[in-house]
KOLSE-270975 format. One line per 3 residues: number of its first residue (from 0); their letters; for each residue x, y, z of N, C-alpha, C. Coordinates in steps of 0.001 Angstrom, whole numbers, plus 524288, in hexadecimal, padded with zeros to 5 digits. Each point is the difference from the previous one (the first is absolute). Layout:
<sites>
NUM) a) X:Y:Z:X:Y:Z:X:Y:Z  ...
</sites>
This chain:
<sites>
0) mkf) 61901:DF5B0:B2E53:7FD81:7FBB1:7FCDA:802BB:7FFB9:7FAB6  80103:7FBD2:7FDE1:8025A:7FF6C:7FB31:7FC0D:7FD01:7FC13  80098:801E8:7FAE8:7FC4D:7FDFD:7FC2F:803A1:7FCC9:7FC1E
3) iin) 7FD58:7FC58:7FE01:8029E:7FD3A:7FBED:7FE06:801DB:7FAFC  802E9:8022E:7FC55:7FE44:801F2:7FB24:802D8:7FDD8:7FB06  7FD70:7FE60:7FC9E:802E1:7FD59:7FB84:802CA:804AF:7FD14
6) esk) 80358:7FE59:7FC7B:803B3:80361:7FD44:7FCEE:80450:7FC74  7FC10:7FE19:7FD1E:7FD0D:80371:7FCCA:7FCD5:8043D:8036C  7FDE3:7FEA2:8042C:7FD81:803AC:80393:803E3:8039F:80287
9) lqk) 804A2:7FDEC:80180:803F0:802F8:8024C:8017B:804E6:7FBFA  800F2:7FE38:7FB18:80155:803C9:7FC50:7FBBC:80469:7FF5F  7FB55:7FEC3:7FFFD:7FBB5:803B3:7FFC5:80004:803BC:8050C
12) vin) 80107:7FD85:8049F:80081:8031B:804B5:804BA:803F8:7FF78  80455:7FDC1:7FE24:8052E:803A0:7FF81:7FE88:804AE:7FBC0  7FD80:7FE23:7FBE0:7FEDF:8046D:7FC0C:7FC50:803D5:80250
15) tyl) 7FC1C:7FE5C:802B2:7FC6A:8041D:802B6:802B7:802CC:80404  80410:7FE0F:802FC:802B3:802C3:803C5:80382:8044A:7FD67  8021A:7FEE1:7FB21:80399:802BC:7FD04:7FCA8:804CE:7FDED
18) emq) 7FBB8:7FED3:7FDFC:7FBCF:80406:7FDD0:7FEA4:8041C:8041B  7FF87:7FDB8:80538:7FEB3:803CB:8041F:803F9:8036E:8013E  80584:7FF1C:7FEB4:803FC:80335:801C9:8006B:8050E:7FD15
21) nfv) 7FD23:80039:7FC11:7FFAC:80510:7FC42:8053F:80219:7FE9C  802DC:7FC0A:7FD93:8058F:8017A:7FE68:7FEF8:804A6:7FB95  8040B:80309:7FF6D:8007B:80445:7FC70:80326:7FDD6:7FB37
24) fke) 7FD1A:800C5:7FB57:802A9:7FE51:7FB05:8020A:804DC:7FCD0  80591:7FF93:7FEFA:8020E:80456:7FDA9:802D2:7FE01:7FB43  7FF40:80279:7FB44:802CB:7FED7:7FB17:80427:80449:7FEA8
27) teg) 80446:7FE94:7FEE8:80432:803F8:7FE6D:8013B:7FE43:7FA50  8042C:802F9:7FDFE:801E2:7FEBD:7FAF2:801EC:7FA8D:7FF90  802EA:7FEE3:80483:802F5:7FADB:7FF61:7FE01:7FBC0:80361
30) nyy) 7FC57:80134:8042C:7FDDF:7FBB6:80376:7FAA2:800B8:80173  7FD57:7FBB4:801ED:7FB1C:80025:80286:801BC:7FF29:80585  7FD7F:802D8:803F8:800CC:7FF70:8053E:7FAFA:7FEAC:8034C
33) ile) 8000C:7FD38:803A7:7FBC0:7FF65:803B7:80210:80130:8056D  7FDEB:803D8:801E2:801E3:80275:8052C:7FB5D:7FFCE:80405  80230:80060:804C6:7FC85:80023:804C9:7FD32:80552:8001B
36) sed) 802FF:8041F:7FEA8:7FD81:80550:80069:80224:8036F:7FB92  7FDA6:803CE:7FF39:801BE:80437:7FC23:80608:80169:80072  80194:800FE:804EF:80510:8022D:800C3:803C5:7FBBF:80206
39) deh) 7FEDC:7FB75:7FF74:802BE:7FB48:80161:8054C:7FF98:7FCFD  804AB:7FF4F:802FD:804ED:7FF96:7FD36:801A9:7FA65:7FF42  7FC57:7FC55:801C0:800F0:7FA4A:7FF30:7FB62:7FD98:7FD85
42) fma) 800F6:7FD70:7FBC1:7FBAD:7FD4C:7FD1F:7FF18:7FB1E:80198  7FB40:7FE09:7FF2E:7FE10:7FB30:800E8:801DE:7FC63:7FB61  7FF07:8026C:7FBCF:80202:7FCFC:7FACB:80105:8047C:7FBDB
45) cvn) 803DD:7FE7D:7FCC9:801B8:8033D:7FB7E:8008E:7FCF6:7FB38  7FD85:800E3:7FBBE:8010A:7FDA0:7FB6B:802A8:80344:7FBFB  80489:7FE5E:7FDFC:802F0:80385:7FC2B:7FD35:7FE89:7FA3E
48) kkn) 7FEC5:80457:7FDF3:7FD56:7FF12:7FAAA:80392:7FE38:7FBF0  804F4:8012B:80053:80365:7FEC2:7FC07:800F8:7FA4E:7FF6D  80162:7FD78:8050F:801BF:7FA5F:7FFF5:7FC3E:7FC9A:802D4
51) nic) 7FB0B:801FF:80200:7FC3B:7FD0A:80235:801C0:7FCF7:804C1  80406:80264:80317:801D3:7FDAF:8047D:7FBF3:80229:80434  7FE3E:7FCB4:80381:7FC7B:801A8:8045F:8033C:7FF86:804D6
54) ymn) 800D5:804A3:802F3:8024A:80056:804ED:7FC49:8007F:8043A  80012:7FC59:803EA:7FC47:8002F:8041E:80346:800B7:80556  7FCB3:8028C:80372:80164:800FE:80552:7FFB6:7FA97:80352
57) kdl) 80431:7FDE1:801A0:7FFBB:7FB8F:80328:7FCE7:80087:8050F  8003E:804E2:80217:7FC92:800AD:8049A:7FA07:7FEB4:7FF6F  7FE0F:80168:7FB60:7FAB7:7FED9:7FF0B:7FF2D:7FA05:80027
60) vet) 80319:7FD7D:7FD9C:7FF02:7F9EF:80068:800AB:7FE1E:80596  8039E:801B2:8023D:80126:7FDBE:8059C:7FB0C:80216:8035D  7FE0A:804D6:7FFBD:7FBAA:8018E:802B5:7FB88:7FCCB:7FEE9
63) lss) 7FED0:7FEBE:7FB72:7FB22:7FCA5:7FE27:800E4:7FA85:80266  804B4:7FDE9:7FF49:800B1:7FA63:8018C:7FF93:7FF5B:80604  801C6:8043A:80316:7FF35:7FF65:80585:7FAB4:80142:8020A
66) ffs) 7FD0A:80386:7FCD7:7FAE0:80151:80133:7FC87:7FB69:7FF36  8002A:7FD15:7FBB2:7FD65:7FC09:7FE74:801E0:7FAF6:8022F  8042F:7FF83:802B8:80287:7FBCF:80137:8004C:7FB9A:7FC38
69) sdy) 80279:8017F:7FB7C:7FFF4:7FC05:7FB7D:805FF:80061:7FDE5  8001D:7FCD3:7FC39:804E8:7FF7D:7FD11:80171:804C7:7FCB1  80577:80181:800DE:801A4:80462:7FD26:7FF51:7FF80:7FA78
72) dvf) 80124:7FB21:7FD65:7FFA5:8001C:7FA7D:7FA64:80072:7FDB2  7FBE5:7FEAB:80313:7FB0E:800BD:7FEC2:7FF1A:80624:7FF12  801E0:80321:80385:7FF78:80553:7FF73:80334:8028C:7FB85
75) kdt) 8041F:7FDBC:7FF47:802E4:80202:7FB70:7FCBD:7FF58:7FB18  7FE53:7FB9C:7FF5D:7FCF0:7FE8A:7FB04:7FB5F:8031C:7FFCE  7FD0F:800CB:80418:7FAE6:8031D:80048:8013F:80590:7FEC1
78) lis) 8040E:801FD:80292:8017D:805B5:7FEF1:80169:800F2:7FA52  80280:7FC4B:7FD86:80191:7FFFD:7FAAD:7FB06:80063:7FC7E  7FC4C:7FD16:8013F:7FB01:7FFA0:7FD2B:7FD79:804CA:800D2
81) yik) 7FFEF:80235:80475:7FD48:804FA:801A8:8021A:8047A:7FD19  804D9:80096:7FF79:80324:8049B:7FDB0:7FE9A:7FE97:7F9A7  80037:7FB96:7FDF5:7FF63:7FF49:7F9EF:7F9F0:8017E:7FF17
84) nll) 7FC42:7FF2F:80328:7FAAB:80179:7FF5E:7FF7C:805E5:8009D  802B8:802B8:80349:7FFFD:805AA:8006A:801C7:80242:7FA8D  803DC:7FD56:7FDF4:8020E:80282:7FB2F:7FDA8:7FCE5:7FA8C
87) ggk) 7FBA6:7FE3A:80115:7FD31:7FE43:7FB42:80162:7FB27:7FDC0  80280:7FC6D:803CE:801CE:7FA59:7FDD4:80549:80026:7FE39  802FF:8048C:80067:80554:80039:7FE07:80375:7FBBB:80288
90) sfs) 80319:7FD87:7FCB8:803B7:7FC07:8019F:80536:80256:8018B  802B8:7FD83:803BA:804DD:8022E:80105:8043C:7FC7D:7FE4F  804EC:80209:7FE83:8040E:7FCE3:7FE8A:8030F:7FDA8:80481
93) rvv) 7FF7D:802AD:80435:8027D:7FDF8:804D8:7FD15:802FB:804B1  8000E:7FD91:80495:7FE18:802C0:804D8:8043C:7FF65:803C0  80146:804CF:80233:80469:800DA:80326:7FE1C:80197:805AA
96) fle) 800D6:7FDA8:80483:7FE26:8017C:804DA:804A9:80341:802F7  7FE83:804AA:80169:80419:803C4:80275:7FEDF:8010F:80596  803FB:8017E:802C7:7FF0B:8020F:80547:7FE2E:8052A:7FFE1
99) kde) 7FD2D:801B2:8042F:7FD28:804CA:80007:803CB:8051C:7FE3C  8048B:7FFAF:8024F:803EC:804BE:7FEB0:801B4:7FFE1:7FA8A  7FFF9:7FB91:7FD5D:801B6:7FFE1:7FA1D:7FB67:80248:7FCB5
102) tsi) 7FB11:7FF6E:801B3:7FBB0:80255:7FCE8:80083:805BF:7FF36  801C7:80300:803FA:800C8:80548:7FFBE:80461:801FE:7FC27  802FA:7FC8C:7FEBA:8051D:8010C:7FCD8:7FD7E:800A6:7FA4F
105) iis) 7FCBD:7FCF3:7FE20:7FD8C:80075:7FA87:7FD51:8053D:7FF65  7FCAC:800C2:803DE:7FCC9:804D9:8006A:803C7:80570:7FFF6  803C0:7FFFA:802E9:803DA:80400:80091:802E6:800B4:7FA86
108) yek) 8016C:7FBF0:7FD8B:802FA:7FF88:7FAF7:7FC89:8026A:7FC10  7FAD3:7FE2A:7FFBB:7FCE4:80236:7FBB8:7FEE6:8060D:80183  7FF63:80167:804D8:7FF1F:805BD:80058:804CF:8035D:7FEF9
111) qlk) 8049C:7FD68:8008F:804E3:8031A:7FE7D:80095:7FFFF:7FA02  7FE52:7FBD9:7FD75:8000A:8006E:7FA4A:7FC84:80406:7FD72  7FB6A:80055:80229:7FC15:80378:7FE25:7FFF4:80598:80246
114) grn) 802B3:80022:804CE:7FFF1:80556:8029D:7FA80:80185:80201  7FC0E:7FC8F:800D6:7FB42:8016B:8017C:7FDE9:7FB6D:80311  7FAC6:80188:801FF:7FD4F:7FBA1:802D6:7FE3E:7FBE2:7FC73
117) ln) 7FE43:7FB6B:8028B:7FDAB:7FB9B:7FCB6:7FB35:800FE:7FD43  7FCF4:80492:8019F:7FB18:800A6:7FD1A:80035:80060:7FA4E
</sites>
């Protein structure tokens, strides 16, 4: 069975779905991370504090897009709004969508720089 939902209601449903995922929020000296779990090596989103660039995992957008059978761009915009709200309305200088394996590179690099965990 399919339902027809207008765009504003769809965004509310997506936000509710995202809140139910219980993403883990971590803050480091250089970045804010949104992870699926504490020990996850791939982030859902990462915001660099210095340049305000938001890096997002493409898999999350694609998963949501296929789950809700809707337009990919709607989910990109909704995710950007969701991340902004999580960070208290912070605006981004740019948003970059990365493949899943590219997301672990940033985490690994920061761990190497600091020589410790992300905590």
